[in-house]
KOLVOLUM-240638 format. One record per residue (C-alpha): y, z, x; residue in one letter; residue number from 1. Coordinates in nm, 3 decimals, always signed. Layout:
! residues N
@Y:Y&Z:Z&X:X&drentor:A&tise:NUM
...
//
This chain:
! residues 306
@Y:-0.010&Z:-0.019&X:+0.005&drentor:X&tise:1
@Y:+0.258&Z:+0.113&X:+0.252&drentor:X&tise:2
@Y:+0.182&Z:-0.203&X:+0.473&drentor:X&tise:3
@Y:+0.265&Z:-0.443&X:+0.171&drentor:X&tise:4
@Y:+0.581&Z:-0.272&X:+0.078&drentor:X&tise:5
@Y:+0.714&Z:-0.250&X:+0.434&drentor:X&tise:6
@Y:+0.616&Z:-0.671&X:+0.444&drentor:X&tise:7
@Y:+0.829&Z:-0.692&X:+0.162&drentor:X&tise:8
@Y:+1.113&Z:-0.498&X:+0.255&drentor:X&tise:9
@Y:+1.114&Z:-0.702&X:+0.597&drentor:X&tise:10
@Y:+1.127&Z:-1.026&X:+0.420&drentor:X&tise:11
@Y:+1.398&Z:-0.913&X:+0.210&drentor:X&tise:12
@Y:+1.642&Z:-0.830&X:+0.488&drentor:X&tise:13
@Y:+1.594&Z:-1.134&X:+0.734&drentor:X&tise:14
@Y:+1.904&Z:-1.327&X:+0.599&drentor:X&tise:15
@Y:+2.078&Z:-1.022&X:+0.692&drentor:X&tise:16
@Y:+1.989&Z:-1.023&X:+1.081&drentor:X&tise:17
@Y:+1.965&Z:-1.427&X:+1.140&drentor:X&tise:18
@Y:+1.815&Z:-1.549&X:+1.498&drentor:X&tise:19
@Y:+2.061&Z:-1.481&X:+1.774&drentor:X&tise:20
@Y:+2.149&Z:-1.757&X:+2.009&drentor:X&tise:21
@Y:+2.070&Z:-1.700&X:+2.415&drentor:X&tise:22
@Y:+2.414&Z:-1.569&X:+2.487&drentor:X&tise:23
@Y:+2.461&Z:-1.352&X:+2.176&drentor:X&tise:24
@Y:+2.101&Z:-1.179&X:+2.180&drentor:X&tise:25
@Y:+2.217&Z:-0.866&X:+2.372&drentor:X&tise:26
@Y:+2.499&Z:-0.774&X:+2.132&drentor:X&tise:27
@Y:+2.399&Z:-0.516&X:+1.861&drentor:X&tise:28
@Y:+2.452&Z:-0.640&X:+1.518&drentor:X&tise:29
@Y:+2.536&Z:-0.348&X:+1.253&drentor:X&tise:30
@Y:+2.414&Z:-0.435&X:+0.954&drentor:X&tise:31
@Y:+2.540&Z:-0.103&X:+0.768&drentor:X&tise:32
@Y:+2.786&Z:+0.182&X:+0.867&drentor:X&tise:33
@Y:+2.727&Z:+0.453&X:+0.583&drentor:X&tise:34
@Y:+2.918&Z:+0.761&X:+0.539&drentor:X&tise:35
@Y:+2.690&Z:+1.098&X:+0.605&drentor:X&tise:36
@Y:+2.749&Z:+1.380&X:+0.364&drentor:X&tise:37
@Y:+2.961&Z:+1.657&X:+0.470&drentor:X&tise:38
@Y:+2.625&Z:+1.953&X:+0.443&drentor:X&tise:39
@Y:+2.519&Z:+2.030&X:+0.807&drentor:X&tise:40
@Y:+2.156&Z:+2.085&X:+0.689&drentor:X&tise:41
@Y:+2.052&Z:+1.769&X:+0.586&drentor:X&tise:42
@Y:+2.176&Z:+1.375&X:+0.642&drentor:X&tise:43
@Y:+2.260&Z:+1.239&X:+0.318&drentor:X&tise:44
@Y:+2.397&Z:+0.903&X:+0.214&drentor:X&tise:45
@Y:+2.583&Z:+0.723&X:-0.067&drentor:X&tise:46
@Y:+2.378&Z:+0.472&X:-0.257&drentor:X&tise:47
@Y:+2.362&Z:+0.314&X:-0.622&drentor:X&tise:48
@Y:+2.119&Z:+0.195&X:-0.888&drentor:X&tise:49
@Y:+2.349&Z:-0.047&X:-1.089&drentor:X&tise:50
@Y:+2.693&Z:+0.148&X:-1.189&drentor:X&tise:51
@Y:+2.505&Z:+0.466&X:-1.119&drentor:X&tise:52
@Y:+2.596&Z:+0.663&X:-0.800&drentor:X&tise:53
@Y:+2.311&Z:+0.871&X:-0.633&drentor:X&tise:54
@Y:+2.313&Z:+1.061&X:-0.303&drentor:X&tise:55
@Y:+2.008&Z:+0.996&X:-0.087&drentor:X&tise:56
@Y:+1.851&Z:+1.267&X:+0.188&drentor:X&tise:57
@Y:+1.759&Z:+0.993&X:+0.512&drentor:X&tise:58
@Y:+1.440&Z:+1.144&X:+0.591&drentor:X&tise:59
@Y:+1.278&Z:+0.985&X:+0.924&drentor:X&tise:60
@Y:+0.971&Z:+1.293&X:+0.872&drentor:X&tise:61
@Y:+0.937&Z:+1.137&X:+0.487&drentor:X&tise:62
@Y:+0.665&Z:+0.954&X:+0.319&drentor:X&tise:63
@Y:+0.793&Z:+0.717&X:+0.102&drentor:X&tise:64
@Y:+1.153&Z:+0.629&X:-0.007&drentor:X&tise:65
@Y:+1.132&Z:+0.818&X:-0.346&drentor:X&tise:66
@Y:+1.362&Z:+0.939&X:-0.643&drentor:X&tise:67
@Y:+1.314&Z:+1.268&X:-0.775&drentor:X&tise:68
@Y:+1.178&Z:+1.276&X:-1.125&drentor:X&tise:69
@Y:+1.513&Z:+1.419&X:-1.286&drentor:X&tise:70
@Y:+1.707&Z:+1.180&X:-1.142&drentor:X&tise:71
@Y:+1.460&Z:+0.907&X:-1.323&drentor:X&tise:72
@Y:+1.454&Z:+1.109&X:-1.610&drentor:X&tise:73
@Y:+1.836&Z:+1.052&X:-1.621&drentor:X&tise:74
@Y:+1.857&Z:+0.700&X:-1.635&drentor:X&tise:75
@Y:+1.600&Z:+0.640&X:-1.855&drentor:X&tise:76
@Y:+1.346&Z:+0.482&X:-1.562&drentor:X&tise:77
@Y:+0.969&Z:+0.438&X:-1.684&drentor:X&tise:78
@Y:+0.732&Z:+0.626&X:-1.521&drentor:X&tise:79
@Y:+0.348&Z:+0.681&X:-1.492&drentor:X&tise:80
@Y:+0.118&Z:+0.939&X:-1.363&drentor:X&tise:81
@Y:-0.118&Z:+0.884&X:-1.088&drentor:X&tise:82
@Y:-0.343&Z:+1.188&X:-1.045&drentor:X&tise:83
@Y:-0.500&Z:+1.140&X:-0.735&drentor:X&tise:84
@Y:-0.211&Z:+0.950&X:-0.537&drentor:X&tise:85
@Y:-0.287&Z:+1.069&X:-0.231&drentor:X&tise:86
@Y:+0.077&Z:+1.144&X:-0.092&drentor:X&tise:87
@Y:+0.184&Z:+1.557&X:-0.003&drentor:X&tise:88
@Y:+0.471&Z:+1.695&X:+0.103&drentor:X&tise:89
@Y:+0.535&Z:+1.962&X:+0.358&drentor:X&tise:90
@Y:+0.420&Z:+2.278&X:+0.195&drentor:X&tise:91
@Y:+0.153&Z:+2.131&X:-0.047&drentor:X&tise:92
@Y:+0.346&Z:+2.016&X:-0.321&drentor:X&tise:93
@Y:+0.204&Z:+1.638&X:-0.462&drentor:X&tise:94
@Y:+0.312&Z:+1.345&X:-0.564&drentor:X&tise:95
@Y:+0.191&Z:+1.229&X:-0.891&drentor:X&tise:96
@Y:+0.458&Z:+1.033&X:-1.096&drentor:X&tise:97
@Y:+0.612&Z:+0.665&X:-1.038&drentor:X&tise:98
@Y:+0.875&Z:+0.463&X:-1.124&drentor:X&tise:99
@Y:+0.917&Z:+0.078&X:-1.091&drentor:X&tise:100
@Y:+1.307&Z:-0.037&X:-1.115&drentor:X&tise:101
@Y:+1.472&Z:-0.313&X:-0.952&drentor:X&tise:102
@Y:+1.590&Z:-0.107&X:-0.639&drentor:X&tise:103
@Y:+1.925&Z:+0.054&X:-0.541&drentor:X&tise:104
@Y:+2.198&Z:-0.065&X:-0.321&drentor:X&tise:105
@Y:+2.296&Z:+0.098&X:+0.024&drentor:X&tise:106
@Y:+2.581&Z:-0.036&X:+0.119&drentor:X&tise:107
@Y:+2.560&Z:-0.442&X:+0.104&drentor:X&tise:108
@Y:+2.195&Z:-0.359&X:+0.129&drentor:X&tise:109
@Y:+1.979&Z:-0.398&X:-0.192&drentor:X&tise:110
@Y:+1.655&Z:-0.234&X:-0.214&drentor:X&tise:111
@Y:+1.374&Z:-0.487&X:-0.388&drentor:X&tise:112
@Y:+1.212&Z:-0.454&X:-0.679&drentor:X&tise:113
@Y:+0.925&Z:-0.176&X:-0.598&drentor:X&tise:114
@Y:+0.678&Z:+0.097&X:-0.715&drentor:X&tise:115
@Y:+0.905&Z:+0.411&X:-0.604&drentor:X&tise:116
@Y:+0.728&Z:+0.753&X:-0.604&drentor:X&tise:117
@Y:+0.872&Z:+1.039&X:-0.776&drentor:X&tise:118
@Y:+0.945&Z:+1.351&X:-0.623&drentor:X&tise:119
@Y:+0.866&Z:+1.663&X:-0.807&drentor:X&tise:120
@Y:+1.128&Z:+1.871&X:-1.020&drentor:X&tise:121
@Y:+1.274&Z:+2.130&X:-0.798&drentor:X&tise:122
@Y:+1.163&Z:+1.968&X:-0.462&drentor:X&tise:123
@Y:+1.508&Z:+1.867&X:-0.390&drentor:X&tise:124
@Y:+1.879&Z:+2.028&X:-0.407&drentor:X&tise:125
@Y:+2.012&Z:+1.960&X:-0.722&drentor:X&tise:126
@Y:+2.254&Z:+1.702&X:-0.590&drentor:X&tise:127
@Y:+2.008&Z:+1.506&X:-0.408&drentor:X&tise:128
@Y:+1.853&Z:+1.238&X:-0.627&drentor:X&tise:129
@Y:+1.595&Z:+1.092&X:-0.370&drentor:X&tise:130
@Y:+1.483&Z:+1.023&X:-0.022&drentor:X&tise:131
@Y:+1.512&Z:+0.665&X:+0.216&drentor:X&tise:132
@Y:+1.202&Z:+0.713&X:+0.404&drentor:X&tise:133
@Y:+1.065&Z:+0.551&X:+0.749&drentor:X&tise:134
@Y:+0.913&Z:+0.279&X:+0.565&drentor:X&tise:135
@Y:+1.296&Z:+0.124&X:+0.490&drentor:X&tise:136
@Y:+1.423&Z:+0.314&X:+0.810&drentor:X&tise:137
@Y:+1.174&Z:+0.095&X:+1.053&drentor:X&tise:138
@Y:+1.281&Z:-0.237&X:+0.948&drentor:X&tise:139
@Y:+1.622&Z:-0.124&X:+1.155&drentor:X&tise:140
@Y:+1.776&Z:+0.019&X:+1.451&drentor:X&tise:141
@Y:+1.874&Z:+0.371&X:+1.329&drentor:X&tise:142
@Y:+2.177&Z:+0.548&X:+1.456&drentor:X&tise:143
@Y:+2.249&Z:+0.907&X:+1.434&drentor:X&tise:144
@Y:+2.618&Z:+0.947&X:+1.495&drentor:X&tise:145
@Y:+2.652&Z:+1.299&X:+1.397&drentor:X&tise:146
@Y:+3.002&Z:+1.349&X:+1.597&drentor:X&tise:147
@Y:+3.164&Z:+1.091&X:+1.355&drentor:X&tise:148
@Y:+2.983&Z:+1.180&X:+1.075&drentor:X&tise:149
@Y:+2.845&Z:+0.820&X:+1.063&drentor:X&tise:150
@Y:+2.460&Z:+0.674&X:+0.988&drentor:X&tise:151
@Y:+2.503&Z:+0.313&X:+1.158&drentor:X&tise:152
@Y:+2.160&Z:+0.067&X:+1.083&drentor:X&tise:153
@Y:+2.164&Z:-0.245&X:+1.363&drentor:X&tise:154
@Y:+1.941&Z:-0.551&X:+1.366&drentor:X&tise:155
@Y:+1.642&Z:-0.473&X:+1.585&drentor:X&tise:156
@Y:+1.718&Z:-0.848&X:+1.739&drentor:X&tise:157
@Y:+1.881&Z:-0.767&X:+2.043&drentor:X&tise:158
@Y:+1.798&Z:-0.716&X:+2.440&drentor:X&tise:159
@Y:+1.535&Z:-0.421&X:+2.501&drentor:X&tise:160
@Y:+1.712&Z:-0.124&X:+2.615&drentor:X&tise:161
@Y:+2.086&Z:-0.251&X:+2.537&drentor:X&tise:162
@Y:+2.183&Z:+0.001&X:+2.274&drentor:X&tise:163
@Y:+2.372&Z:+0.312&X:+2.389&drentor:X&tise:164
@Y:+2.711&Z:+0.163&X:+2.298&drentor:X&tise:165
@Y:+2.891&Z:+0.567&X:+2.240&drentor:X&tise:166
@Y:+2.907&Z:+0.682&X:+2.614&drentor:X&tise:167
@Y:+2.907&Z:+0.502&X:+2.939&drentor:X&tise:168
@Y:+2.787&Z:+0.796&X:+3.161&drentor:X&tise:169
@Y:+2.428&Z:+0.673&X:+3.248&drentor:X&tise:170
@Y:+2.386&Z:+1.015&X:+3.359&drentor:X&tise:171
@Y:+2.404&Z:+1.190&X:+3.000&drentor:X&tise:172
@Y:+2.139&Z:+0.970&X:+2.824&drentor:X&tise:173
@Y:+1.775&Z:+1.023&X:+2.783&drentor:X&tise:174
@Y:+1.532&Z:+0.765&X:+2.705&drentor:X&tise:175
@Y:+1.230&Z:+0.875&X:+2.549&drentor:X&tise:176
@Y:+0.922&Z:+0.692&X:+2.473&drentor:X&tise:177
@Y:+0.749&Z:+0.751&X:+2.130&drentor:X&tise:178
@Y:+0.434&Z:+0.691&X:+1.900&drentor:X&tise:179
@Y:+0.429&Z:+0.620&X:+1.567&drentor:X&tise:180
@Y:+0.143&Z:+0.692&X:+1.275&drentor:X&tise:181
@Y:+0.068&Z:+0.407&X:+1.011&drentor:X&tise:182
@Y:+0.364&Z:+0.565&X:+0.791&drentor:X&tise:183
@Y:+0.634&Z:+0.564&X:+1.090&drentor:X&tise:184
@Y:+0.667&Z:+0.901&X:+1.164&drentor:X&tise:185
@Y:+0.809&Z:+0.919&X:+1.532&drentor:X&tise:186
@Y:+0.646&Z:+1.110&X:+1.786&drentor:X&tise:187
@Y:+0.786&Z:+1.206&X:+2.119&drentor:X&tise:188
@Y:+0.676&Z:+1.505&X:+2.356&drentor:X&tise:189
@Y:+0.973&Z:+1.750&X:+2.475&drentor:X&tise:190
@Y:+0.957&Z:+2.074&X:+2.678&drentor:X&tise:191
@Y:+0.979&Z:+2.391&X:+2.497&drentor:X&tise:192
@Y:+1.044&Z:+2.681&X:+2.773&drentor:X&tise:193
@Y:+0.886&Z:+2.492&X:+3.014&drentor:X&tise:194
@Y:+0.581&Z:+2.409&X:+2.811&drentor:X&tise:195
@Y:+0.518&Z:+2.021&X:+2.702&drentor:X&tise:196
@Y:+0.477&Z:+2.000&X:+2.303&drentor:X&tise:197
@Y:+0.422&Z:+1.736&X:+2.070&drentor:X&tise:198
@Y:+0.685&Z:+1.701&X:+1.825&drentor:X&tise:199
@Y:+0.807&Z:+1.461&X:+1.532&drentor:X&tise:200
@Y:+1.161&Z:+1.364&X:+1.435&drentor:X&tise:201
@Y:+1.226&Z:+1.523&X:+1.101&drentor:X&tise:202
@Y:+1.610&Z:+1.442&X:+0.980&drentor:X&tise:203
@Y:+1.454&Z:+1.531&X:+0.627&drentor:X&tise:204
@Y:+1.407&Z:+1.906&X:+0.750&drentor:X&tise:205
@Y:+1.690&Z:+2.143&X:+0.724&drentor:X&tise:206
@Y:+1.503&Z:+2.395&X:+0.985&drentor:X&tise:207
@Y:+1.286&Z:+2.323&X:+1.281&drentor:X&tise:208
@Y:+0.945&Z:+2.455&X:+1.219&drentor:X&tise:209
@Y:+0.677&Z:+2.460&X:+1.498&drentor:X&tise:210
@Y:+0.272&Z:+2.626&X:+1.415&drentor:X&tise:211
@Y:+0.263&Z:+2.957&X:+1.464&drentor:X&tise:212
@Y:-0.044&Z:+2.929&X:+1.601&drentor:X&tise:213
@Y:+0.029&Z:+2.689&X:+1.868&drentor:X&tise:214
@Y:+0.320&Z:+2.938&X:+1.961&drentor:X&tise:215
@Y:+0.080&Z:+3.209&X:+1.988&drentor:X&tise:216
@Y:-0.165&Z:+3.001&X:+2.202&drentor:X&tise:217
@Y:+0.113&Z:+2.846&X:+2.444&drentor:X&tise:218
@Y:+0.309&Z:+3.181&X:+2.509&drentor:X&tise:219
@Y:+0.090&Z:+3.429&X:+2.472&drentor:X&tise:220
@Y:+0.193&Z:+3.604&X:+2.159&drentor:X&tise:221
@Y:+0.004&Z:+3.808&X:+1.914&drentor:X&tise:222
@Y:+0.090&Z:+3.903&X:+1.580&drentor:X&tise:223
@Y:+0.234&Z:+4.212&X:+1.663&drentor:X&tise:224
@Y:+0.405&Z:+4.082&X:+1.955&drentor:X&tise:225
@Y:+0.767&Z:+4.273&X:+1.980&drentor:X&tise:226
@Y:+0.956&Z:+3.981&X:+1.970&drentor:X&tise:227
@Y:+0.834&Z:+3.811&X:+1.675&drentor:X&tise:228
@Y:+1.031&Z:+3.863&X:+1.349&drentor:X&tise:229
@Y:+0.925&Z:+3.803&X:+1.010&drentor:X&tise:230
@Y:+1.178&Z:+3.537&X:+0.845&drentor:X&tise:231
@Y:+1.137&Z:+3.375&X:+0.491&drentor:X&tise:232
@Y:+0.985&Z:+3.014&X:+0.558&drentor:X&tise:233
@Y:+1.078&Z:+2.702&X:+0.474&drentor:X&tise:234
@Y:+0.965&Z:+2.557&X:+0.104&drentor:X&tise:235
@Y:+0.888&Z:+2.905&X:+0.025&drentor:X&tise:236
@Y:+0.612&Z:+2.925&X:+0.276&drentor:X&tise:237
@Y:+0.483&Z:+3.283&X:+0.347&drentor:X&tise:238
@Y:+0.445&Z:+3.473&X:+0.652&drentor:X&tise:239
@Y:+0.676&Z:+3.283&X:+0.856&drentor:X&tise:240
@Y:+0.785&Z:+3.452&X:+1.226&drentor:X&tise:241
@Y:+1.108&Z:+3.369&X:+1.450&drentor:X&tise:242
@Y:+1.097&Z:+3.393&X:+1.817&drentor:X&tise:243
@Y:+1.375&Z:+3.376&X:+2.096&drentor:X&tise:244
@Y:+1.313&Z:+3.016&X:+2.249&drentor:X&tise:245
@Y:+1.558&Z:+2.961&X:+2.543&drentor:X&tise:246
@Y:+1.585&Z:+2.606&X:+2.588&drentor:X&tise:247
@Y:+1.456&Z:+2.288&X:+2.448&drentor:X&tise:248
@Y:+1.467&Z:+1.936&X:+2.663&drentor:X&tise:249
@Y:+1.486&Z:+1.630&X:+2.592&drentor:X&tise:250
@Y:+1.424&Z:+1.475&X:+2.923&drentor:X&tise:251
@Y:+1.758&Z:+1.534&X:+3.096&drentor:X&tise:252
@Y:+1.953&Z:+1.668&X:+2.777&drentor:X&tise:253
@Y:+1.908&Z:+2.007&X:+2.697&drentor:X&tise:254
@Y:+1.965&Z:+2.228&X:+2.376&drentor:X&tise:255
@Y:+1.969&Z:+2.595&X:+2.433&drentor:X&tise:256
@Y:+1.880&Z:+2.893&X:+2.208&drentor:X&tise:257
@Y:+1.695&Z:+2.622&X:+2.004&drentor:X&tise:258
@Y:+1.659&Z:+2.821&X:+1.602&drentor:X&tise:259
@Y:+1.275&Z:+2.732&X:+1.517&drentor:X&tise:260
@Y:+1.100&Z:+2.887&X:+1.282&drentor:X&tise:261
@Y:+0.701&Z:+2.953&X:+1.327&drentor:X&tise:262
@Y:+0.488&Z:+2.901&X:+1.052&drentor:X&tise:263
@Y:+0.106&Z:+2.965&X:+0.966&drentor:X&tise:264
@Y:-0.096&Z:+2.607&X:+0.967&drentor:X&tise:265
@Y:-0.262&Z:+2.759&X:+0.635&drentor:X&tise:266
@Y:+0.079&Z:+2.764&X:+0.472&drentor:X&tise:267
@Y:+0.249&Z:+2.449&X:+0.611&drentor:X&tise:268
@Y:-0.055&Z:+2.192&X:+0.534&drentor:X&tise:269
@Y:+0.005&Z:+1.927&X:+0.746&drentor:X&tise:270
@Y:-0.364&Z:+1.842&X:+0.821&drentor:X&tise:271
@Y:-0.555&Z:+1.853&X:+1.186&drentor:X&tise:272
@Y:-0.383&Z:+1.581&X:+1.359&drentor:X&tise:273
@Y:+0.020&Z:+1.732&X:+1.282&drentor:X&tise:274
@Y:+0.218&Z:+1.774&X:+1.572&drentor:X&tise:275
@Y:+0.306&Z:+2.127&X:+1.688&drentor:X&tise:276
@Y:+0.676&Z:+2.103&X:+1.630&drentor:X&tise:277
@Y:+0.894&Z:+1.962&X:+1.368&drentor:X&tise:278
@Y:+1.249&Z:+1.888&X:+1.503&drentor:X&tise:279
@Y:+1.464&Z:+1.939&X:+1.261&drentor:X&tise:280
@Y:+1.863&Z:+1.920&X:+1.162&drentor:X&tise:281
@Y:+1.959&Z:+2.250&X:+1.324&drentor:X&tise:282
@Y:+1.892&Z:+2.089&X:+1.611&drentor:X&tise:283
@Y:+1.920&Z:+1.757&X:+1.572&drentor:X&tise:284
@Y:+2.291&Z:+1.756&X:+1.447&drentor:X&tise:285
@Y:+2.363&Z:+1.881&X:+1.829&drentor:X&tise:286
@Y:+2.276&Z:+1.542&X:+1.921&drentor:X&tise:287
@Y:+2.355&Z:+1.202&X:+1.920&drentor:X&tise:288
@Y:+2.004&Z:+0.979&X:+1.888&drentor:X&tise:289
@Y:+1.940&Z:+0.612&X:+1.846&drentor:X&tise:290
@Y:+1.615&Z:+0.504&X:+1.716&drentor:X&tise:291
@Y:+1.490&Z:+0.153&X:+1.878&drentor:X&tise:292
@Y:+1.186&Z:+0.101&X:+1.645&drentor:X&tise:293
@Y:+1.055&Z:-0.224&X:+1.790&drentor:X&tise:294
@Y:+1.087&Z:-0.101&X:+2.170&drentor:X&tise:295
@Y:+0.927&Z:+0.275&X:+2.033&drentor:X&tise:296
@Y:+1.232&Z:+0.433&X:+2.233&drentor:X&tise:297
@Y:+1.409&Z:+0.721&X:+2.151&drentor:X&tise:298
@Y:+1.808&Z:+0.712&X:+2.298&drentor:X&tise:299
@Y:+1.941&Z:+1.096&X:+2.293&drentor:X&tise:300
@Y:+2.305&Z:+1.197&X:+2.407&drentor:X&tise:301
@Y:+2.470&Z:+1.512&X:+2.359&drentor:X&tise:302
@Y:+2.688&Z:+1.478&X:+1.998&drentor:X&tise:303
@Y:+2.985&Z:+1.514&X:+2.170&drentor:X&tise:304
@Y:+2.914&Z:+1.270&X:+2.436&drentor:X&tise:305
@Y:+3.158&Z:+0.996&X:+2.346&drentor:X&tise:306
//
């Protein structure tokens, strides 16, 4: 299902990125520049269905582009139920409802008519109408410019490595190769207090989350360690902890005192192949991130490196 959807999306946007002449090929072609919302815990951008405005969450760690059940009902969209959809959110929320509509506008881009999953009621803040998922984002290069509150979508048709436009200081840039699974999630390796950790880049997560079991194993912790504090977990997960980590390293780009919540695997329900660390907005907003999906490279600087 995902592969057929992505093929349809790619064909829909081919006209936006016409083949470049050889002398132009190294130039970045921006196809959309979208204003980010002011909430520092998430990335939202404006969209629309017809004359109806939407606020959409940009979610690199999502499972699909979706609307909320509430927004679908408000717009009078027809829905259908698929009890065994196989789509499950962080924390175990199951997606069972779907709708079909002509798509929405994102800047000058129009999503095609597709069958879209619907987010369960209460799974999104009331001012968020849906999610822009990674199957859409991966058609482009995606640039998160948090310093200027802009989400930029660029054509993937450019010279390899010629993407960093916001700084001329080569020493400020970390180029990090990444891998993707079949749902376009981005996996990288980072250093957390000197330990190599497999992580996912998740702009849909307001907090960064690490497996409690992985943290206990890597840093020789136990449930009664004095530095482990009980804290509320994300998405109503229980038995979460916090540990005073000192440094998270994206190659040579450093985030000091990263705020990371430790959640038991039994609560996160992310499966046996899940990464140890979900890097969410508390950390990502301190950075400028350019995702080159075709090359599978992540370009990172401090958000202030302009």
